[in-house]
Backbone and ligand atoms as CSV (ligand in chain L), in Angstrom:
chain,resi,resn,atom,element,x,y,z
A,1,MET,N,N,0.850,-1.193,0.000
A,1,MET,CA,C,0.000,0.000,0.000
A,1,MET,C,C,0.886,1.245,0.000
A,2,ASP,N,N,0.523,2.162,-0.899
A,2,ASP,CA,C,1.365,3.327,-1.107
A,2,ASP,C,C,0.562,4.579,-0.767
A,3,LEU,N,N,0.712,5.087,0.462
A,3,LEU,CA,C,-0.049,6.270,0.876
A,3,LEU,C,C,0.834,7.510,0.784
A,4,PRO,N,N,0.349,8.559,0.118
A,4,PRO,CA,C,1.148,9.775,-0.042
A,4,PRO,C,C,1.137,10.626,1.233
A,5,ASP,N,N,1.884,11.713,1.205
A,5,ASP,CA,C,1.842,12.728,2.246
A,5,ASP,C,C,0.401,13.259,2.325
A,6,PRO,N,N,-0.252,13.158,3.487
A,6,PRO,CA,C,-1.651,13.571,3.602
A,6,PRO,C,C,-1.900,15.006,3.138
A,7,ALA,N,N,-0.918,15.883,3.332
A,7,ALA,CA,C,-1.093,17.293,2.961
A,7,ALA,C,C,-1.312,17.457,1.452
A,8,ARG,N,N,-0.877,16.442,0.682
A,8,ARG,CA,C,-0.995,16.561,-0.779
A,8,ARG,C,C,-2.337,16.061,-1.312
A,9,LEU,N,N,-3.162,15.489,-0.441
A,9,LEU,CA,C,-4.429,14.917,-0.911
A,9,LEU,C,C,-5.407,16.014,-1.329
A,10,ARG,N,N,-6.054,15.787,-2.450
A,10,ARG,CA,C,-7.082,16.684,-2.972
A,10,ARG,C,C,-8.281,15.850,-3.387
A,11,ILE,N,N,-9.454,16.468,-3.436
A,11,ILE,CA,C,-10.643,15.732,-3.880
A,11,ILE,C,C,-10.608,15.562,-5.395
A,12,VAL,N,N,-10.829,14.321,-5.806
A,12,VAL,CA,C,-10.813,13.952,-7.216
A,12,VAL,C,C,-12.241,14.061,-7.761
A,13,LEU,N,N,-12.380,14.693,-8.925
A,13,LEU,CA,C,-13.707,14.918,-9.495
A,13,LEU,C,C,-14.018,13.960,-10.640
A,14,TYR,N,N,-15.293,13.632,-10.770
A,14,TYR,CA,C,-15.821,12.890,-11.917
A,14,TYR,C,C,-15.437,13.607,-13.197
A,15,PRO,N,N,-15.087,12.920,-14.268
A,15,PRO,CA,C,-15.020,11.468,-14.462
A,15,PRO,C,C,-13.609,10.890,-14.312
A,16,ASP,N,N,-12.845,11.293,-13.326
A,16,ASP,CA,C,-11.507,10.724,-13.155
A,16,ASP,C,C,-11.618,9.196,-13.055
A,17,PRO,N,N,-10.781,8.469,-13.813
A,17,PRO,CA,C,-10.904,6.996,-13.837
A,17,PRO,C,C,-10.678,6.323,-12.471
A,18,VAL,N,N,-9.975,6.985,-11.540
A,18,VAL,CA,C,-9.745,6.343,-10.232
A,18,VAL,C,C,-11.094,6.083,-9.531
A,19,LEU,N,N,-12.104,6.882,-9.879
A,19,LEU,CA,C,-13.423,6.719,-9.249
A,19,LEU,C,C,-14.150,5.475,-9.745
A,20,LYS,N,N,-13.660,4.877,-10.837
A,20,LYS,CA,C,-14.312,3.679,-11.376
A,20,LYS,C,C,-13.597,2.393,-10.973
A,21,ARG,N,N,-12.515,2.519,-10.217
A,21,ARG,CA,C,-11.720,1.329,-9.861
A,21,ARG,C,C,-12.321,0.565,-8.705
A,22,LYS,N,N,-12.132,-0.753,-8.735
A,22,LYS,CA,C,-12.451,-1.551,-7.555
A,22,LYS,C,C,-11.238,-1.475,-6.638
A,23,CYS,N,N,-11.437,-1.000,-5.419
A,23,CYS,CA,C,-10.324,-0.722,-4.517
A,23,CYS,C,C,-9.829,-1.989,-3.818
A,24,ALA,N,N,-8.569,-1.962,-3.427
A,24,ALA,CA,C,-7.928,-3.112,-2.767
A,24,ALA,C,C,-8.067,-2.999,-1.241
A,25,PRO,N,N,-8.175,-4.141,-0.545
A,25,PRO,CA,C,-8.263,-4.090,0.921
A,25,PRO,C,C,-7.018,-3.455,1.533
A,26,VAL,N,N,-7.212,-2.785,2.675
A,26,VAL,CA,C,-6.100,-2.213,3.427
A,26,VAL,C,C,-5.441,-3.342,4.210
A,27,GLU,N,N,-4.110,-3.415,4.143
A,27,GLU,CA,C,-3.396,-4.454,4.875
A,27,GLU,C,C,-2.409,-3.888,5.888
A,28,GLU,N,N,-2.174,-2.571,5.825
A,28,GLU,CA,C,-1.257,-1.938,6.781
A,28,GLU,C,C,-2.014,-0.884,7.568
A,29,PHE,N,N,-1.858,-0.938,8.877
A,29,PHE,CA,C,-2.601,-0.030,9.755
A,29,PHE,C,C,-1.615,0.816,10.558
A,30,GLY,N,N,-2.135,1.858,11.213
A,30,GLY,CA,C,-1.262,2.635,12.085
A,30,GLY,C,C,-1.316,4.121,11.800
A,31,PRO,N,N,-0.317,4.864,12.338
A,31,PRO,CA,C,-0.346,6.330,12.330
A,31,PRO,C,C,-0.452,6.960,10.940
A,32,HIS,N,N,0.187,6.344,9.931
A,32,HIS,CA,C,0.138,6.980,8.613
A,32,HIS,C,C,-1.271,6.898,8.023
A,33,LEU,N,N,-1.909,5.748,8.215
A,33,LEU,CA,C,-3.295,5.594,7.762
A,33,LEU,C,C,-4.189,6.590,8.509
A,34,LYS,N,N,-3.952,6.716,9.816
A,34,LYS,CA,C,-4.722,7.667,10.642
A,34,LYS,C,C,-4.537,9.097,10.124
A,35,ALA,N,N,-3.297,9.464,9.772
A,35,ALA,CA,C,-3.027,10.815,9.263
A,35,ALA,C,C,-3.774,11.065,7.946
A,36,VAL,N,N,-3.846,10.027,7.111
A,36,VAL,CA,C,-4.581,10.160,5.842
A,36,VAL,C,C,-6.076,10.349,6.108
A,37,THR,N,N,-6.643,9.566,7.037
A,37,THR,CA,C,-8.087,9.703,7.311
A,37,THR,C,C,-8.384,11.042,8.005
A,38,ASP,N,N,-7.455,11.536,8.837
A,38,ASP,CA,C,-7.633,12.868,9.445
A,38,ASP,C,C,-7.716,13.940,8.357
A,39,ARG,N,N,-6.836,13.828,7.378
A,39,ARG,CA,C,-6.832,14.797,6.267
A,39,ARG,C,C,-8.125,14.678,5.452
A,40,MET,N,N,-8.603,13.441,5.265
A,40,MET,CA,C,-9.859,13.253,4.519
A,40,MET,C,C,-11.035,13.882,5.279
A,41,LEU,N,N,-11.046,13.734,6.600
A,41,LEU,CA,C,-12.111,14.362,7.405
A,41,LEU,C,C,-12.065,15.885,7.257
A,42,GLU,N,N,-10.846,16.417,7.212
A,42,GLU,CA,C,-10.656,17.859,7.045
A,42,GLU,C,C,-11.213,18.318,5.683
A,43,LEU,N,N,-10.883,17.578,4.626
A,43,LEU,CA,C,-11.380,17.924,3.286
A,43,LEU,C,C,-12.903,17.795,3.235
A,44,MET,N,N,-13.424,16.737,3.855
A,44,MET,CA,C,-14.874,16.508,3.892
A,44,MET,C,C,-15.583,17.701,4.526
A,45,ARG,N,N,-15.028,18.166,5.654
A,45,ARG,CA,C,-15.628,19.289,6.362
A,45,ARG,C,C,-15.536,20.569,5.538
A,46,LYS,N,N,-14.350,20.784,4.953
A,46,LYS,CA,C,-14.119,21.992,4.167
A,46,LYS,C,C,-15.154,22.132,3.046
A,47,PHE,N,N,-15.487,21.003,2.420
A,47,PHE,CA,C,-16.438,21.051,1.306
A,47,PHE,C,C,-17.855,20.670,1.740
A,48,ARG,N,N,-18.083,20.663,3.053
A,48,ARG,CA,C,-19.411,20.439,3.628
A,48,ARG,C,C,-20.050,19.131,3.200
A,49,GLY,N,N,-19.229,18.081,3.187
A,49,GLY,CA,C,-19.778,16.763,2.869
A,49,GLY,C,C,-20.081,15.992,4.143
A,50,VAL,N,N,-20.755,14.845,3.997
A,50,VAL,CA,C,-21.017,13.963,5.141
A,50,VAL,C,C,-20.215,12.670,5.033
A,51,GLY,N,N,-19.511,12.497,3.915
A,51,GLY,CA,C,-18.698,11.296,3.761
A,51,GLY,C,C,-17.681,11.484,2.655
A,52,LEU,N,N,-16.577,10.750,2.730
A,52,LEU,CA,C,-15.548,10.823,1.688
A,52,LEU,C,C,-14.803,9.485,1.659
A,53,ALA,N,N,-14.746,8.874,0.481
A,53,ALA,CA,C,-14.094,7.565,0.338
A,53,ALA,C,C,-12.694,7.729,-0.251
A,54,ALA,N,N,-11.801,6.782,0.056
A,54,ALA,CA,C,-10.397,6.885,-0.359
A,54,ALA,C,C,-10.215,7.162,-1.863
A,55,PRO,N,N,-10.962,6.488,-2.764
A,55,PRO,CA,C,-10.744,6.802,-4.194
A,55,PRO,C,C,-11.066,8.252,-4.535
A,56,GLN,N,N,-11.863,8.916,-3.700
A,56,GLN,CA,C,-12.187,10.330,-3.945
A,56,GLN,C,C,-11.028,11.257,-3.632
A,57,VAL,N,N,-9.976,10.734,-3.006
A,57,VAL,CA,C,-8.737,11.502,-2.897
A,57,VAL,C,C,-7.629,10.774,-3.669
A,58,GLY,N,N,-8.037,9.916,-4.610
A,58,GLY,CA,C,-7.096,9.275,-5.516
A,58,GLY,C,C,-6.445,8.012,-4.992
A,59,LEU,N,N,-6.938,7.493,-3.855
A,59,LEU,CA,C,-6.318,6.304,-3.260
A,59,LEU,C,C,-7.217,5.078,-3.467
A,60,PRO,N,N,-6.756,4.088,-4.231
A,60,PRO,CA,C,-7.623,2.953,-4.572
A,60,PRO,C,C,-7.636,1.865,-3.488
A,61,TYR,N,N,-7.978,2.268,-2.272
A,61,TYR,CA,C,-8.008,1.325,-1.135
A,61,TYR,C,C,-9.347,1.409,-0.423
A,62,ARG,N,N,-9.670,0.324,0.320
A,62,ARG,CA,C,-11.015,0.199,0.880
A,62,ARG,C,C,-11.130,0.869,2.253
A,63,PHE,N,N,-11.284,2.180,2.248
A,63,PHE,CA,C,-11.640,2.870,3.489
A,63,PHE,C,C,-12.364,4.172,3.175
A,64,PHE,N,N,-13.131,4.639,4.165
A,64,PHE,CA,C,-13.827,5.908,4.005
A,64,PHE,C,C,-13.979,6.580,5.357
A,65,VAL,N,N,-14.281,7.879,5.305
A,65,VAL,CA,C,-14.584,8.644,6.521
A,65,VAL,C,C,-15.991,9.192,6.366
A,66,CYS,N,N,-16.668,9.442,7.470
A,66,CYS,CA,C,-17.971,10.105,7.390
A,66,CYS,C,C,-18.296,10.795,8.703
A,67,ASN,N,N,-19.292,11.661,8.615
A,67,ASN,CA,C,-19.817,12.341,9.792
A,67,ASN,C,C,-21.227,12.821,9.452
A,68,PRO,N,N,-22.245,12.117,9.938
A,68,PRO,CA,C,-23.623,12.431,9.531
A,68,PRO,C,C,-24.165,13.721,10.137
A,69,THR,N,N,-23.560,14.242,11.201
A,69,THR,CA,C,-24.127,15.403,11.902
A,69,THR,C,C,-23.294,16.666,11.757
A,70,GLY,N,N,-21.998,16.538,11.455
A,70,GLY,CA,C,-21.109,17.689,11.434
A,70,GLY,C,C,-20.486,17.977,12.794
A,71,GLU,N,N,-20.939,17.282,13.851
A,71,GLU,CA,C,-20.333,17.449,15.185
A,71,GLU,C,C,-18.987,16.723,15.212
A,72,PRO,N,N,-17.929,17.387,15.735
A,72,PRO,CA,C,-16.597,16.764,15.721
A,72,PRO,C,C,-16.578,15.367,16.365
A,73,GLY,N,N,-17.380,15.166,17.395
A,73,GLY,CA,C,-17.405,13.861,18.064
A,73,GLY,C,C,-18.002,12.751,17.233
A,74,ASP,N,N,-18.637,13.107,16.094
A,74,ASP,CA,C,-19.277,12.087,15.262
A,74,ASP,C,C,-18.422,11.671,14.070
A,75,ASP,N,N,-17.169,12.135,14.028
A,75,ASP,CA,C,-16.261,11.679,12.972
A,75,ASP,C,C,-16.125,10.161,13.072
A,76,PHE,N,N,-16.155,9.501,11.908
A,76,PHE,CA,C,-16.209,8.050,11.909
A,76,PHE,C,C,-15.369,7.542,10.738
A,77,VAL,N,N,-14.473,6.601,11.008
A,77,VAL,CA,C,-13.587,6.051,9.979
A,77,VAL,C,C,-13.831,4.552,9.848
A,78,CYS,N,N,-13.991,4.064,8.626
A,78,CYS,CA,C,-14.232,2.639,8.371
A,78,CYS,C,C,-13.212,2.111,7.394
A,79,VAL,N,N,-12.507,1.065,7.804
A,79,VAL,CA,C,-11.525,0.421,6.937
A,79,VAL,C,C,-12.022,-0.985,6.605
A,80,ASN,N,N,-11.887,-1.370,5.343
A,80,ASN,CA,C,-12.345,-2.689,4.863
A,80,ASN,C,C,-13.773,-3.018,5.311
A,81,PRO,N,N,-14.734,-2.104,5.068
A,81,PRO,CA,C,-16.092,-2.348,5.556
A,81,PRO,C,C,-16.784,-3.488,4.817
A,82,ARG,N,N,-17.696,-4.120,5.539
A,82,ARG,CA,C,-18.462,-5.236,4.962
A,82,ARG,C,C,-19.842,-5.217,5.619
A,83,PHE,N,N,-20.898,-5.328,4.793
A,83,PHE,CA,C,-22.251,-5.347,5.355
A,83,PHE,C,C,-22.651,-6.774,5.686
A,84,THR,N,N,-23.090,-6.989,6.920
A,84,THR,CA,C,-23.576,-8.317,7.285
A,84,THR,C,C,-25.104,-8.348,7.220
A,85,GLU,N,N,-25.712,-7.167,7.149
A,85,GLU,CA,C,-27.157,-7.117,6.964
A,85,GLU,C,C,-27.530,-5.827,6.258
A,86,LEU,N,N,-28.400,-5.937,5.247
A,86,LEU,CA,C,-28.997,-4.766,4.589
A,86,LEU,C,C,-30.469,-5.097,4.428
A,87,SER,N,N,-31.349,-4.281,4.998
A,87,SER,CA,C,-32.768,-4.624,4.918
A,87,SER,C,C,-33.615,-3.361,4.863
A,88,GLY,N,N,-34.866,-3.542,4.516
A,88,GLY,CA,C,-35.775,-2.415,4.377
A,88,GLY,C,C,-35.474,-1.638,3.108
A,89,SER,N,N,-36.112,-0.481,2.965
A,89,SER,CA,C,-35.941,0.296,1.754
A,89,SER,C,C,-36.350,1.745,2.018
A,90,ALA,N,N,-35.549,2.669,1.518
A,90,ALA,CA,C,-35.871,4.082,1.691
A,90,ALA,C,C,-35.276,4.853,0.524
A,91,GLU,N,N,-35.982,5.920,0.116
A,91,GLU,CA,C,-35.460,6.734,-0.979
A,91,GLU,C,C,-35.120,8.126,-0.466
A,92,ALA,N,N,-34.004,8.677,-0.930
A,92,ALA,CA,C,-33.632,10.045,-0.555
A,92,ALA,C,C,-32.687,10.589,-1.621
A,93,GLU,N,N,-32.546,11.924,-1.616
A,93,GLU,CA,C,-31.642,12.557,-2.568
A,93,GLU,C,C,-30.220,12.498,-2.035
A,94,GLU,N,N,-29.267,12.193,-2.920
A,94,GLU,CA,C,-27.854,12.134,-2.518
A,94,GLU,C,C,-27.020,13.014,-3.431
A,95,GLY,N,N,-26.005,13.601,-2.824
A,95,GLY,CA,C,-24.997,14.310,-3.596
A,95,GLY,C,C,-23.664,13.606,-3.371
A,96,CYS,N,N,-22.587,14.152,-3.946
A,96,CYS,CA,C,-21.282,13.497,-3.828
A,96,CYS,C,C,-20.199,14.558,-4.031
A,97,LEU,N,N,-19.184,14.557,-3.180
A,97,LEU,CA,C,-18.136,15.582,-3.285
A,97,LEU,C,C,-17.351,15.471,-4.595
A,98,SER,N,N,-17.403,14.317,-5.253
A,98,SER,CA,C,-16.733,14.158,-6.546
A,98,SER,C,C,-17.634,14.571,-7.712
A,99,LEU,N,N,-18.899,14.895,-7.385
A,99,LEU,CA,C,-19.861,15.281,-8.420
A,99,LEU,C,C,-20.602,16.558,-7.990
A,100,PRO,N,N,-19.836,17.670,-7.822
A,100,PRO,CA,C,-20.484,18.899,-7.367
A,100,PRO,C,C,-21.604,19.324,-8.323
A,101,GLY,N,N,-22.734,19.715,-7.746
A,101,GLY,CA,C,-23.856,20.176,-8.561
A,101,GLY,C,C,-24.782,19.070,-9.028
A,102,VAL,N,N,-24.445,17.819,-8.699
A,102,VAL,CA,C,-25.260,16.675,-9.133
A,102,VAL,C,C,-26.018,16.116,-7.919
A,103,ASN,N,N,-27.322,15.916,-8.077
A,103,ASN,CA,C,-28.142,15.317,-7.019
A,103,ASN,C,C,-29.017,14.238,-7.633
A,104,VAL,N,N,-29.029,13.089,-6.984
A,104,VAL,CA,C,-29.723,11.931,-7.551
A,104,VAL,C,C,-30.568,11.268,-6.467
A,105,ASN,N,N,-31.794,10.883,-6.828
A,105,ASN,CA,C,-32.633,10.120,-5.903
A,105,ASN,C,C,-32.199,8.661,-5.909
A,106,ARG,N,N,-31.918,8.134,-4.725
A,106,ARG,CA,C,-31.449,6.758,-4.625
A,106,ARG,C,C,-32.327,5.988,-3.659
A,107,ARG,N,N,-32.804,4.833,-4.099
A,107,ARG,CA,C,-33.469,3.915,-3.178
A,107,ARG,C,C,-32.413,2.937,-2.666
A,108,ARG,N,N,-32.330,2.803,-1.353
A,108,ARG,CA,C,-31.345,1.901,-0.751
A,108,ARG,C,C,-31.977,1.187,0.428
A,109,PRO,N,N,-31.372,0.067,0.854
A,109,PRO,CA,C,-31.814,-0.549,2.102
A,109,PRO,C,C,-31.747,0.486,3.239
A,110,ALA,N,N,-32.768,0.487,4.101
A,110,ALA,CA,C,-32.845,1.494,5.154
A,110,ALA,C,C,-31.979,1.139,6.354
A,111,ARG,N,N,-31.787,-0.158,6.579
A,111,ARG,CA,C,-31.066,-0.603,7.759
A,111,ARG,C,C,-29.783,-1.324,7.327
A,112,ALA,N,N,-28.686,-1.001,7.990
A,112,ALA,CA,C,-27.412,-1.640,7.653
A,112,ALA,C,C,-26.671,-2.042,8.923
A,113,VAL,N,N,-26.125,-3.243,8.872
A,113,VAL,CA,C,-25.194,-3.669,9.917
A,113,VAL,C,C,-23.843,-3.829,9.225
A,114,MET,N,N,-22.838,-3.118,9.730
A,114,MET,CA,C,-21.542,-3.070,9.054
A,114,MET,C,C,-20.425,-3.537,9.986
A,115,GLU,N,N,-19.602,-4.423,9.471
A,115,GLU,CA,C,-18.368,-4.805,10.168
A,115,GLU,C,C,-17.220,-4.086,9.475
A,116,ALA,N,N,-16.308,-3.527,10.261
A,116,ALA,CA,C,-15.176,-2.820,9.674
A,116,ALA,C,C,-14.017,-2.809,10.673
A,117,LEU,N,N,-12.916,-2.203,10.253
A,117,LEU,CA,C,-11.750,-2.052,11.131
A,117,LEU,C,C,-11.504,-0.561,11.331
A,118,ASP,N,N,-10.872,-0.208,12.442
A,118,ASP,CA,C,-10.439,1.180,12.606
A,118,ASP,C,C,-9.013,1.320,12.048
A,119,THR,N,N,-8.435,2.520,12.160
A,119,THR,CA,C,-7.125,2.747,11.526
A,119,THR,C,C,-6.003,1.966,12.211
A,120,ALA,N,N,-6.295,1.451,13.425
A,120,ALA,CA,C,-5.300,0.608,14.106
A,120,ALA,C,C,-5.505,-0.877,13.776
A,121,GLY,N,N,-6.547,-1.172,12.967
A,121,GLY,CA,C,-6.809,-2.556,12.589
A,121,GLY,C,C,-7.727,-3.300,13.551
A,122,GLN,N,N,-8.325,-2.558,14.489
A,122,GLN,CA,C,-9.242,-3.180,15.451
A,122,GLN,C,C,-10.646,-3.305,14.846
A,123,PRO,N,N,-11.233,-4.514,14.915
A,123,PRO,CA,C,-12.568,-4.696,14.333
A,123,PRO,C,C,-13.690,-4.109,15.184
A,124,PHE,N,N,-14.760,-3.675,14.551
A,124,PHE,CA,C,-15.959,-3.231,15.255
A,124,PHE,C,C,-17.179,-3.485,14.372
A,125,THR,N,N,-18.342,-3.457,14.999
A,125,THR,CA,C,-19.609,-3.629,14.283
A,125,THR,C,C,-20.511,-2.448,14.631
A,126,ARG,N,N,-21.207,-1.898,13.635
A,126,ARG,CA,C,-22.148,-0.804,13.899
A,126,ARG,C,C,-23.449,-1.050,13.144
A,127,THR,N,N,-24.527,-0.598,13.732
A,127,THR,CA,C,-25.850,-0.729,13.125
A,127,THR,C,C,-26.451,0.655,12.957
A,128,SER,N,N,-27.138,0.897,11.838
A,128,SER,CA,C,-27.859,2.152,11.661
A,128,SER,C,C,-29.123,1.913,10.855
A,129,GLU,N,N,-30.175,2.654,11.181
A,129,GLU,CA,C,-31.411,2.606,10.390
A,129,GLU,C,C,-31.701,3.978,9.833
A,130,ASP,N,N,-30.697,4.809,9.785
A,130,ASP,CA,C,-30.898,6.221,9.522
A,130,ASP,C,C,-29.966,6.734,8.451
A,131,LEU,N,N,-29.702,8.036,8.504
A,131,LEU,CA,C,-28.767,8.650,7.567
A,131,LEU,C,C,-27.407,7.940,7.533
A,132,PRO,N,N,-26.823,7.549,8.682
A,132,PRO,CA,C,-25.536,6.845,8.587
A,132,PRO,C,C,-25.589,5.613,7.682
A,133,ALA,N,N,-26.684,4.849,7.740
A,133,ALA,CA,C,-26.797,3.644,6.895
A,133,ALA,C,C,-26.705,4.022,5.419
A,134,ARG,N,N,-27.309,5.147,5.063
A,134,ARG,CA,C,-27.259,5.611,3.670
A,134,ARG,C,C,-25.839,6.057,3.308
A,135,ILE,N,N,-25.211,6.815,4.206
A,135,ILE,CA,C,-23.846,7.287,3.930
A,135,ILE,C,C,-22.901,6.089,3.772
A,136,TRP,N,N,-22.987,5.125,4.683
A,136,TRP,CA,C,-22.098,3.956,4.595
A,136,TRP,C,C,-22.229,3.276,3.240
A,137,GLN,N,N,-23.486,3.122,2.782
A,137,GLN,CA,C,-23.699,2.420,1.508
A,137,GLN,C,C,-23.183,3.245,0.332
A,138,HIS,N,N,-23.369,4.559,0.400
A,138,HIS,CA,C,-22.847,5.446,-0.651
A,138,HIS,C,C,-21.312,5.331,-0.707
A,139,GLU,N,N,-20.671,5.423,0.478
A,139,GLU,CA,C,-19.198,5.386,0.523
A,139,GLU,C,C,-18.663,3.999,0.152
A,140,ALA,N,N,-19.324,2.953,0.639
A,140,ALA,CA,C,-18.894,1.588,0.292
A,140,ALA,C,C,-19.022,1.369,-1.216
A,141,GLY,N,N,-20.034,1.999,-1.836
A,141,GLY,CA,C,-20.178,1.914,-3.290
A,141,GLY,C,C,-18.954,2.468,-3.994
A,142,HIS,N,N,-18.411,3.578,-3.491
A,142,HIS,CA,C,-17.187,4.166,-4.072
A,142,HIS,C,C,-16.054,3.143,-4.101
A,143,LEU,N,N,-15.978,2.291,-3.077
A,143,LEU,CA,C,-14.861,1.339,-2.981
A,143,LEU,C,C,-14.953,0.260,-4.068
A,144,ASP,N,N,-16.154,0.125,-4.657
A,144,ASP,CA,C,-16.333,-0.797,-5.781
A,144,ASP,C,C,-16.510,-0.046,-7.097
A,145,GLY,N,N,-16.150,1.240,-7.092
A,145,GLY,CA,C,-16.222,2.033,-8.320
A,145,GLY,C,C,-17.630,2.464,-8.701
A,146,ARG,N,N,-18.560,2.379,-7.736
A,146,ARG,CA,C,-19.942,2.760,-8.045
A,146,ARG,C,C,-20.207,4.213,-7.638
A,147,LEU,N,N,-20.909,4.942,-8.523
A,147,LEU,CA,C,-21.222,6.351,-8.290
A,147,LEU,C,C,-22.727,6.561,-8.377
A,148,ILE,N,N,-23.202,7.679,-7.788
A,148,ILE,CA,C,-24.650,7.930,-7.804
A,148,ILE,C,C,-25.177,8.143,-9.217
A,149,VAL,N,N,-24.295,8.445,-10.165
A,149,VAL,CA,C,-24.774,8.668,-11.534
A,149,VAL,C,C,-24.912,7.362,-12.319
A,150,ASP,N,N,-24.513,6.223,-11.708
A,150,ASP,CA,C,-24.735,4.930,-12.364
A,150,ASP,C,C,-26.217,4.598,-12.243
A,151,ASN,N,N,-26.818,4.149,-13.334
A,151,ASN,CA,C,-28.233,3.736,-13.344
A,151,ASN,C,C,-29.180,4.813,-12.816
A,152,MET,N,N,-29.000,6.044,-13.291
A,152,MET,CA,C,-29.917,7.118,-12.897
A,152,MET,C,C,-31.268,6.920,-13.561
A,153,SER,N,N,-32.312,7.454,-12.922
A,153,SER,CA,C,-33.631,7.490,-13.562
A,153,SER,C,C,-33.565,8.519,-14.693
A,154,THR,N,N,-34.521,8.426,-15.611
A,154,THR,CA,C,-34.551,9.375,-16.729
A,154,THR,C,C,-34.691,10.806,-16.205
A,155,THR,N,N,-35.510,10.974,-15.163
A,155,THR,CA,C,-35.715,12.301,-14.579
A,155,THR,C,C,-34.400,12.868,-14.059
A,156,ASP,N,N,-33.639,12.044,-13.317
A,156,ASP,CA,C,-32.361,12.504,-12.779
A,156,ASP,C,C,-31.347,12.754,-13.890
A,157,GLU,N,N,-31.412,11.903,-14.933
A,157,GLU,CA,C,-30.489,12.078,-16.060
A,157,GLU,C,C,-30.690,13.457,-16.699
A,158,ILE,N,N,-31.942,13.806,-16.890
A,158,ILE,CA,C,-32.260,15.106,-17.512
A,158,ILE,C,C,-31.852,16.240,-16.571
A,159,ALA,N,N,-32.188,16.086,-15.280
A,159,ALA,CA,C,-31.908,17.149,-14.305
A,159,ALA,C,C,-30.413,17.397,-14.145
A,160,ASN,N,N,-29.595,16.365,-14.328
A,160,ASN,CA,C,-28.149,16.479,-14.067
A,160,ASN,C,C,-27.302,16.559,-15.333
A,161,ARG,N,N,-27.974,16.538,-16.494
A,161,ARG,CA,C,-27.231,16.465,-17.761
A,161,ARG,C,C,-26.195,17.582,-17.883
A,162,ARG,N,N,-26.646,18.800,-17.552
A,162,ARG,CA,C,-25.793,19.968,-17.732
A,162,ARG,C,C,-24.578,19.922,-16.788
A,163,ALA,N,N,-24.829,19.594,-15.503
A,163,ALA,CA,C,-23.743,19.538,-14.519
A,163,ALA,C,C,-22.722,18.468,-14.908
A,164,LEU,N,N,-23.202,17.310,-15.406
A,164,LEU,CA,C,-22.286,16.233,-15.796
A,164,LEU,C,C,-21.461,16.617,-17.016
A,165,LYS,N,N,-22.095,17.283,-17.961
A,165,LYS,CA,C,-21.402,17.723,-19.169
A,165,LYS,C,C,-20.273,18.685,-18.781
A,166,GLN,N,N,-20.595,19.593,-17.848
A,166,GLN,CA,C,-19.603,20.567,-17.377
A,166,GLN,C,C,-18.423,19.875,-16.708
A,167,LEU,N,N,-18.706,18.887,-15.857
A,167,LEU,CA,C,-17.633,18.159,-15.171
A,167,LEU,C,C,-16.730,17.467,-16.183
A,168,LYS,N,N,-17.330,16.864,-17.215
A,168,LYS,CA,C,-16.538,16.174,-18.244
A,168,LYS,C,C,-15.664,17.162,-19.007
A,169,GLU,N,N,-16.239,18.309,-19.336
A,169,GLU,CA,C,-15.469,19.320,-20.072
A,169,GLU,C,C,-14.311,19.847,-19.228
A,170,GLN,N,N,-14.580,20.055,-17.926
A,170,GLN,CA,C,-13.515,20.544,-17.036
A,170,GLN,C,C,-12.411,19.495,-16.892
A,171,TYR,N,N,-12.825,18.219,-16.812
A,171,TYR,CA,C,-11.832,17.149,-16.708
A,171,TYR,C,C,-10.963,17.112,-17.962
A,172,ASP,N,N,-11.604,17.168,-19.114
A,172,ASP,CA,C,-10.859,17.127,-20.381
A,172,ASP,C,C,-9.911,18.321,-20.500
A,173,ALA,N,N,-10.330,19.470,-19.986
A,173,ALA,CA,C,-9.481,20.660,-20.047
A,173,ALA,C,C,-8.257,20.508,-19.138
A,174,ARG,N,N,-8.439,19.818,-18.023
A,174,ARG,CA,C,-7.315,19.598,-17.091
A,174,ARG,C,C,-6.387,18.494,-17.564
A,175,HIS,N,N,-6.897,17.576,-18.394
A,175,HIS,CA,C,-6.124,16.416,-18.839
A,175,HIS,C,C,-6.149,16.326,-20.353
A,176,PRO,N,N,-5.529,17.282,-21.039
A,176,PRO,CA,C,-5.585,17.251,-22.510
A,176,PRO,C,C,-4.957,15.961,-23.035
A,177,GLY,N,N,-5.661,15.329,-23.963
A,177,GLY,CA,C,-5.136,14.106,-24.577
A,177,GLY,C,C,-5.532,12.856,-23.851
A,178,ARG,N,N,-5.922,12.977,-22.579
A,178,ARG,CA,C,-6.245,11.762,-21.807
A,178,ARG,C,C,-7.690,11.322,-22.071
A,179,SER,N,N,-8.578,12.315,-22.211
A,179,SER,CA,C,-9.957,12.061,-22.615
A,179,SER,C,C,-10.592,10.899,-21.873
A,180,GLY,N,N,-10.490,10.906,-20.554
A,180,GLY,CA,C,-11.061,9.842,-19.739
A,180,GLY,C,C,-12.560,9.713,-19.949
A,181,SER,N,N,-13.211,10.834,-20.162
A,181,SER,CA,C,-14.670,10.778,-20.274
A,181,SER,C,C,-15.098,10.075,-21.545
A,182,ALA,N,N,-14.299,10.211,-22.596
A,182,ALA,CA,C,-14.685,9.610,-23.850
A,182,ALA,C,C,-14.507,8.088,-23.806
A,183,ARG,N,N,-13.480,7.641,-23.155
A,183,ARG,CA,C,-13.171,6.216,-23.188
A,183,ARG,C,C,-13.869,5.421,-22.080
A,184,ARG,N,N,-14.395,6.118,-21.079
A,184,ARG,CA,C,-14.956,5.352,-19.966
A,184,ARG,C,C,-16.434,5.500,-19.799
L,1,ZN,ZN,ZN,-19.680,10.100,-3.123
């Protein structure tokens, strides 16, 4: 696992190909991983998000940070998360820090039981029937390269067409010749 200097981490925007990768499990734990997740929490707060997954800062590994309330005590880090139960169903609008200006209605299981590790490699289990359950599923989706714009309804496709087009154009302008949006 190759983790950069946390100070260099930036939020990666759609359609960067790193967002489509299936991420690898974390196998090394400790202070450096903690420093990276601290920086991710800082970026999440700065851009007023409730969650941020490792591929969203360009790291193709299975971990994410979240905070459903914005209270500092509710910062939450999940490494190698796995759902042992997903049940019920609820629909709500979701946004994503990698897709500024895009909002999509998503139906997801309402209740989630998640097993994960902390940055020291200690296992824990958490249950939620609320907003955290939705955030966990959104962030865990990132670890498998899934984004809220995958399988959008026609209504959402129309509503977000302009914002997505803009993101693609901005990406192409930043990466001349790479044309990630065209090939992916
Ligand atoms: Zn997201």
